[in-house]
C-alpha positions, 0 to 999 in steps of 0.5 A: 507356175511351178506343179508338182505330179501326185502318185495318181498322175495329176498335175497341180499348179503351185503359186509363185512367190507373188501369188503365194505372198498374196494369199499369205496376206489375204489370209492374214487379213481374213483370220484363216490363217492359225496361230502359232498356239492353233498349230502347236496344238494340231497333232497327227489323226493317229493320236487323236481322241477320237474313238478307235472304232472312228478311226478303223472306219475311216478306209479309202476305196471300196470296203472289202468283201469278205471272200476276196477274189485271189490275183492270179497270172494265167494264159488263156488262148486268143480266141477266148480272151477274144471272145470276152473282151468282145462283150465289152465292159465287164468282160472279165467278170463274165469270164468268172461267171462261166468259169463258176457254172462250168464248176457247179454244172460238173460237180465242184463244190 
């Protein structure tokens, strides 16, 4: 059976020609297949008559924070990384909290 891989690595199995014919026939019989007129009426989401506020509200993923974190590349000693990694999941957040605490204790903003 043929398949395709999605951008996130999942594999989707595609029907072979015989199964595709069978599925198409079944859709025609039960009325789930769209007519040519219905297909012609379809339009891209961006061109739909929905309000702009709704279109902007439909986003994938987690909502953005007002103050987003900054991605940087930095080198730490192996002992520091080993210590925080040993604390388990969320070790990078705990490392961030430790650095914030240091800033507060040493007169930072």
